[in-house]
PyMOL Python script that loads the backbone (N, CA, C, O; Angstrom):
from pymol import cmd

cmd.read_pdbstr("""\
ATOM      1  N   MET A   1     -14.172   5.512 121.117  1.00  0.00           N
ATOM      2  CA  MET A   1     -13.060   5.642 120.209  1.00  0.00           C
ATOM      3  C   MET A   1     -13.379   4.932 118.890  1.00  0.00           C
ATOM      4  O   MET A   1     -13.085   5.455 117.816  1.00  0.00           O
ATOM      5  N   TYR A   2     -13.976   3.751 118.973  1.00  0.00           N
ATOM      6  CA  TYR A   2     -14.284   2.991 117.762  1.00  0.00           C
ATOM      7  C   TYR A   2     -15.310   3.719 116.904  1.00  0.00           C
ATOM      8  O   TYR A   2     -15.224   3.695 115.677  1.00  0.00           O
ATOM      9  N   PHE A   3     -16.283   4.369 117.547  1.00  0.00           N
ATOM     10  CA  PHE A   3     -17.341   5.034 116.802  1.00  0.00           C
ATOM     11  C   PHE A   3     -16.822   6.269 116.061  1.00  0.00           C
ATOM     12  O   PHE A   3     -17.430   6.711 115.086  1.00  0.00           O
ATOM     13  N   LYS A   4     -15.722   6.811 116.516  1.00  0.00           N
ATOM     14  CA  LYS A   4     -15.147   7.973 115.837  1.00  0.00           C
ATOM     15  C   LYS A   4     -14.476   7.573 114.520  1.00  0.00           C
ATOM     16  O   LYS A   4     -14.364   8.388 113.604  1.00  0.00           O
ATOM     17  N   SER A   5     -14.039   6.339 114.433  1.00  0.00           N
ATOM     18  CA  SER A   5     -13.390   5.872 113.201  1.00  0.00           C
ATOM     19  C   SER A   5     -13.746   4.401 112.979  1.00  0.00           C
ATOM     20  O   SER A   5     -12.923   3.520 113.231  1.00  0.00           O
ATOM     21  N   PRO A   6     -14.958   4.133 112.513  1.00  0.00           N
ATOM     22  CA  PRO A   6     -15.417   2.741 112.353  1.00  0.00           C
ATOM     23  C   PRO A   6     -14.660   1.955 111.286  1.00  0.00           C
ATOM     24  O   PRO A   6     -14.774   0.731 111.229  1.00  0.00           O
ATOM     25  N   GLU A   7     -13.897   2.633 110.448  1.00  0.00           N
ATOM     26  CA  GLU A   7     -13.137   1.904 109.424  1.00  0.00           C
ATOM     27  C   GLU A   7     -11.921   1.182 110.017  1.00  0.00           C
ATOM     28  O   GLU A   7     -11.337   0.315 109.367  1.00  0.00           O
ATOM     29  N   LYS A   8     -11.543   1.535 111.239  1.00  0.00           N
ATOM     30  CA  LYS A   8     -10.399   0.877 111.885  1.00  0.00           C
ATOM     31  C   LYS A   8     -10.820  -0.468 112.461  1.00  0.00           C
ATOM     32  O   LYS A   8     -11.969  -0.659 112.859  1.00  0.00           O
ATOM     33  N   ARG A   9      -9.890  -1.373 112.495  1.00  0.00           N
ATOM     34  CA  ARG A   9     -10.148  -2.676 113.115  1.00  0.00           C
ATOM     35  C   ARG A   9     -10.171  -2.537 114.633  1.00  0.00           C
ATOM     36  O   ARG A   9      -9.528  -1.654 115.201  1.00  0.00           O
ATOM     37  N   VAL A  10     -10.917  -3.416 115.270  1.00  0.00           N
ATOM     38  CA  VAL A  10     -11.067  -3.368 116.730  1.00  0.00           C
ATOM     39  C   VAL A  10      -9.716  -3.535 117.413  1.00  0.00           C
ATOM     40  O   VAL A  10      -9.458  -2.891 118.430  1.00  0.00           O
ATOM     41  N   THR A  11      -8.860  -4.379 116.878  1.00  0.00           N
ATOM     42  CA  THR A  11      -7.558  -4.598 117.508  1.00  0.00           C
ATOM     43  C   THR A  11      -6.714  -3.325 117.524  1.00  0.00           C
ATOM     44  O   THR A  11      -5.990  -3.068 118.485  1.00  0.00           O
ATOM     45  N   ILE A  12      -6.809  -2.538 116.469  1.00  0.00           N
ATOM     46  CA  ILE A  12      -6.043  -1.292 116.410  1.00  0.00           C
ATOM     47  C   ILE A  12      -6.608  -0.285 117.410  1.00  0.00           C
ATOM     48  O   ILE A  12      -5.860   0.408 118.099  1.00  0.00           O
ATOM     49  N   VAL A  13      -7.927  -0.217 117.477  1.00  0.00           N
ATOM     50  CA  VAL A  13      -8.566   0.699 118.425  1.00  0.00           C
ATOM     51  C   VAL A  13      -8.215   0.300 119.859  1.00  0.00           C
ATOM     52  O   VAL A  13      -7.923   1.158 120.693  1.00  0.00           O
ATOM     53  N   ALA A  14      -8.245  -1.006 120.142  1.00  0.00           N
ATOM     54  CA  ALA A  14      -7.914  -1.486 121.486  1.00  0.00           C
ATOM     55  C   ALA A  14      -6.454  -1.170 121.829  1.00  0.00           C
ATOM     56  O   ALA A  14      -6.148  -0.806 122.965  1.00  0.00           O
ATOM     57  N   ARG A  15      -5.580  -1.306 120.875  1.00  0.00           N
ATOM     58  CA  ARG A  15      -4.166  -0.993 121.110  1.00  0.00           C
ATOM     59  C   ARG A  15      -3.995   0.489 121.434  1.00  0.00           C
ATOM     60  O   ARG A  15      -3.251   0.842 122.349  1.00  0.00           O
ATOM     61  N   GLU A  16      -4.678   1.355 120.692  1.00  0.00           N
ATOM     62  CA  GLU A  16      -4.609   2.794 120.952  1.00  0.00           C
ATOM     63  C   GLU A  16      -5.179   3.137 122.326  1.00  0.00           C
ATOM     64  O   GLU A  16      -4.628   3.972 123.043  1.00  0.00           O
ATOM     65  N   ALA A  17      -6.283   2.489 122.687  1.00  0.00           N
ATOM     66  CA  ALA A  17      -6.883   2.726 124.006  1.00  0.00           C
ATOM     67  C   ALA A  17      -5.927   2.284 125.107  1.00  0.00           C
ATOM     68  O   ALA A  17      -5.809   2.955 126.133  1.00  0.00           O
ATOM     69  N   GLY A  18      -5.246   1.164 124.903  1.00  0.00           N
ATOM     70  CA  GLY A  18      -4.266   0.687 125.875  1.00  0.00           C
ATOM     71  C   GLY A  18      -3.116   1.663 126.058  1.00  0.00           C
ATOM     72  O   GLY A  18      -2.638   1.875 127.173  1.00  0.00           O
ATOM     73  N   LYS A  19      -2.681   2.250 124.967  1.00  0.00           N
ATOM     74  CA  LYS A  19      -1.601   3.242 125.056  1.00  0.00           C
ATOM     75  C   LYS A  19      -2.062   4.472 125.827  1.00  0.00           C
ATOM     76  O   LYS A  19      -1.317   5.018 126.641  1.00  0.00           O
ATOM     77  N   GLN A  20      -3.304   4.909 125.566  1.00  0.00           N
ATOM     78  CA  GLN A  20      -3.829   6.064 126.291  1.00  0.00           C
ATOM     79  C   GLN A  20      -3.965   5.750 127.773  1.00  0.00           C
ATOM     80  O   GLN A  20      -3.656   6.587 128.621  1.00  0.00           O
ATOM     81  N   TRP A  21      -4.428   4.541 128.084  1.00  0.00           N
ATOM     82  CA  TRP A  21      -4.589   4.127 129.484  1.00  0.00           C
ATOM     83  C   TRP A  21      -3.238   4.108 130.185  1.00  0.00           C
ATOM     84  O   TRP A  21      -3.120   4.568 131.321  1.00  0.00           O
ATOM     85  N   SER A  22      -2.236   3.587 129.527  1.00  0.00           N
ATOM     86  CA  SER A  22      -0.897   3.519 130.118  1.00  0.00           C
ATOM     87  C   SER A  22      -0.318   4.907 130.353  1.00  0.00           C
ATOM     88  O   SER A  22       0.453   5.110 131.291  1.00  0.00           O
ATOM     89  N   ALA A  23      -0.682   5.853 129.513  1.00  0.00           N
ATOM     90  CA  ALA A  23      -0.143   7.200 129.638  1.00  0.00           C
ATOM     91  C   ALA A  23      -0.835   8.008 130.734  1.00  0.00           C
ATOM     92  O   ALA A  23      -0.314   9.034 131.173  1.00  0.00           O
ATOM     93  N   MET A  24      -2.005   7.550 131.176  1.00  0.00           N
ATOM     94  CA  MET A  24      -2.747   8.288 132.202  1.00  0.00           C
ATOM     95  C   MET A  24      -2.098   8.129 133.570  1.00  0.00           C
ATOM     96  O   MET A  24      -1.483   7.103 133.861  1.00  0.00           O
ATOM     97  N   SER A  25      -2.240   9.146 134.401  1.00  0.00           N
ATOM     98  CA  SER A  25      -1.710   9.061 135.763  1.00  0.00           C
ATOM     99  C   SER A  25      -2.637   8.191 136.611  1.00  0.00           C
ATOM    100  O   SER A  25      -3.789   7.960 136.244  1.00  0.00           O
ATOM    101  N   ASP A  26      -2.132   7.717 137.733  1.00  0.00           N
ATOM    102  CA  ASP A  26      -2.927   6.877 138.627  1.00  0.00           C
ATOM    103  C   ASP A  26      -4.155   7.624 139.150  1.00  0.00           C
ATOM    104  O   ASP A  26      -5.220   7.033 139.327  1.00  0.00           O
ATOM    105  N   SER A  27      -4.000   8.903 139.391  1.00  0.00           N
ATOM    106  CA  SER A  27      -5.139   9.670 139.895  1.00  0.00           C
ATOM    107  C   SER A  27      -6.227   9.801 138.826  1.00  0.00           C
ATOM    108  O   SER A  27      -7.414   9.829 139.152  1.00  0.00           O
ATOM    109  N   SER A  28      -5.833   9.879 137.568  1.00  0.00           N
ATOM    110  CA  SER A  28      -6.816   9.942 136.485  1.00  0.00           C
ATOM    111  C   SER A  28      -7.516   8.591 136.302  1.00  0.00           C
ATOM    112  O   SER A  28      -8.705   8.537 135.989  1.00  0.00           O
ATOM    113  N   LYS A  29      -6.776   7.518 136.499  1.00  0.00           N
ATOM    114  CA  LYS A  29      -7.341   6.179 136.347  1.00  0.00           C
ATOM    115  C   LYS A  29      -8.302   5.825 137.481  1.00  0.00           C
ATOM    116  O   LYS A  29      -9.195   4.997 137.298  1.00  0.00           O
ATOM    117  N   ALA A  30      -8.131   6.438 138.639  1.00  0.00           N
ATOM    118  CA  ALA A  30      -8.913   6.081 139.827  1.00  0.00           C
ATOM    119  C   ALA A  30     -10.414   6.195 139.580  1.00  0.00           C
ATOM    120  O   ALA A  30     -11.182   5.352 140.045  1.00  0.00           O
ATOM    121  N   LYS A  31     -10.834   7.215 138.863  1.00  0.00           N
ATOM    122  CA  LYS A  31     -12.253   7.413 138.564  1.00  0.00           C
ATOM    123  C   LYS A  31     -12.817   6.206 137.803  1.00  0.00           C
ATOM    124  O   LYS A  31     -13.889   5.699 138.132  1.00  0.00           O
ATOM    125  N   TYR A  32     -12.089   5.761 136.796  1.00  0.00           N
ATOM    126  CA  TYR A  32     -12.557   4.655 135.962  1.00  0.00           C
ATOM    127  C   TYR A  32     -12.483   3.318 136.692  1.00  0.00           C
ATOM    128  O   TYR A  32     -13.328   2.446 136.490  1.00  0.00           O
ATOM    129  N   ILE A  33     -11.486   3.165 137.526  1.00  0.00           N
ATOM    130  CA  ILE A  33     -11.364   1.938 138.310  1.00  0.00           C
ATOM    131  C   ILE A  33     -12.532   1.830 139.283  1.00  0.00           C
ATOM    132  O   ILE A  33     -13.100   0.752 139.456  1.00  0.00           O
ATOM    133  N   GLU A  34     -12.890   2.941 139.917  1.00  0.00           N
ATOM    134  CA  GLU A  34     -14.032   2.947 140.835  1.00  0.00           C
ATOM    135  C   GLU A  34     -15.325   2.625 140.091  1.00  0.00           C
ATOM    136  O   GLU A  34     -16.146   1.858 140.596  1.00  0.00           O
ATOM    137  N   LEU A  35     -15.520   3.187 138.914  1.00  0.00           N
ATOM    138  CA  LEU A  35     -16.711   2.879 138.113  1.00  0.00           C
ATOM    139  C   LEU A  35     -16.766   1.391 137.771  1.00  0.00           C
ATOM    140  O   LEU A  35     -17.836   0.784 137.823  1.00  0.00           O
ATOM    141  N   ALA A  36     -15.641   0.809 137.429  1.00  0.00           N
ATOM    142  CA  ALA A  36     -15.590  -0.609 137.089  1.00  0.00           C
ATOM    143  C   ALA A  36     -15.894  -1.477 138.308  1.00  0.00           C
ATOM    144  O   ALA A  36     -16.592  -2.485 138.197  1.00  0.00           O
ATOM    145  N   GLU A  37     -15.376  -1.089 139.461  1.00  0.00           N
ATOM    146  CA  GLU A  37     -15.640  -1.852 140.681  1.00  0.00           C
ATOM    147  C   GLU A  37     -17.117  -1.793 141.053  1.00  0.00           C
ATOM    148  O   GLU A  37     -17.692  -2.796 141.475  1.00  0.00           O
ATOM    149  N   ARG A  38     -17.735  -0.621 140.898  1.00  0.00           N
ATOM    150  CA  ARG A  38     -19.174  -0.500 141.183  1.00  0.00           C
ATOM    151  C   ARG A  38     -19.990  -1.373 140.239  1.00  0.00           C
ATOM    152  O   ARG A  38     -20.926  -2.048 140.666  1.00  0.00           O
ATOM    153  N   ALA A  39     -19.642  -1.360 138.972  1.00  0.00           N
ATOM    154  CA  ALA A  39     -20.359  -2.172 137.990  1.00  0.00           C
ATOM    155  C   ALA A  39     -20.200  -3.654 138.304  1.00  0.00           C
ATOM    156  O   ALA A  39     -21.147  -4.429 138.169  1.00  0.00           O
ATOM    157  N   LYS A  40     -19.014  -4.039 138.719  1.00  0.00           N
ATOM    158  CA  LYS A  40     -18.751  -5.436 139.068  1.00  0.00           C
ATOM    159  C   LYS A  40     -19.582  -5.856 140.273  1.00  0.00           C
ATOM    160  O   LYS A  40     -20.173  -6.936 140.276  1.00  0.00           O
ATOM    161  N   ARG A  41     -19.628  -4.999 141.306  1.00  0.00           N
ATOM    162  CA  ARG A  41     -20.434  -5.307 142.490  1.00  0.00           C
ATOM    163  C   ARG A  41     -21.916  -5.409 142.123  1.00  0.00           C
ATOM    164  O   ARG A  41     -22.628  -6.285 142.612  1.00  0.00           O
ATOM    165  N   ARG A  42     -22.361  -4.510 141.267  1.00  0.00           N
ATOM    166  CA  ARG A  42     -23.761  -4.512 140.848  1.00  0.00           C
ATOM    167  C   ARG A  42     -24.094  -5.799 140.074  1.00  0.00           C
ATOM    168  O   ARG A  42     -25.154  -6.393 140.270  1.00  0.00           O
ATOM    169  N   ARG A  43     -23.187  -6.210 139.207  1.00  0.00           N
ATOM    170  CA  ARG A  43     -23.396  -7.444 138.436  1.00  0.00           C
ATOM    171  C   ARG A  43     -23.501  -8.658 139.336  1.00  0.00           C
ATOM    172  O   ARG A  43     -24.396  -9.489 139.177  1.00  0.00           O
ATOM    173  N   TYR A  44     -22.580  -8.754 140.283  1.00  0.00           N
ATOM    174  CA  TYR A  44     -22.559  -9.940 141.144  1.00  0.00           C
ATOM    175  C   TYR A  44     -23.635  -9.910 142.224  1.00  0.00           C
ATOM    176  O   TYR A  44     -24.041 -10.964 142.714  1.00  0.00           O
ATOM    177  N   SER A  45     -24.098  -8.737 142.598  1.00  0.00           N
ATOM    178  CA  SER A  45     -25.157  -8.670 143.615  1.00  0.00           C
ATOM    179  C   SER A  45     -26.502  -9.078 143.035  1.00  0.00           C
ATOM    180  O   SER A  45     -27.369  -9.538 143.779  1.00  0.00           O
ATOM    181  N   THR A  46     -26.702  -8.924 141.740  1.00  0.00           N
ATOM    182  CA  THR A  46     -27.975  -9.302 141.113  1.00  0.00           C
ATOM    183  C   THR A  46     -28.031 -10.780 140.786  1.00  0.00           C
ATOM    184  O   THR A  46     -29.108 -11.301 140.496  1.00  0.00           O
ATOM    185  N   ARG A  47     -26.921 -11.458 140.823  1.00  0.00           N
ATOM    186  CA  ARG A  47     -26.877 -12.887 140.503  1.00  0.00           C
ATOM    187  C   ARG A  47     -27.470 -13.745 141.618  1.00  0.00           C
ATOM    188  O   ARG A  47     -28.013 -14.818 141.356  1.00  0.00           O
ATOM    189  N   ARG A  48     -27.370 -13.286 142.832  1.00  0.00           N
ATOM    190  CA  ARG A  48     -27.774 -14.130 143.964  1.00  0.00           C
ATOM    191  C   ARG A  48     -29.218 -14.013 144.269  1.00  0.00           C
ATOM    192  O   ARG A  48     -29.708 -14.660 145.194  1.00  0.00           O
TER     193      ARG A  48
END
""", "prot")
cmd.dss("prot")
cmd.show_as("cartoon", "prot")
cmd.util.cbc("prot")
cmd.orient("prot")
């Protein structure tokens, strides 16, 4: 989103992203939540 309009401040872009996230259904969010959980597991598994 930021790369599409680099003249915008990060706070404005983050606010817009938050609004889009809030508007999404739970089933649409599930894909991204799973990706985040996998990334988190991968990060913590490489630390040990």
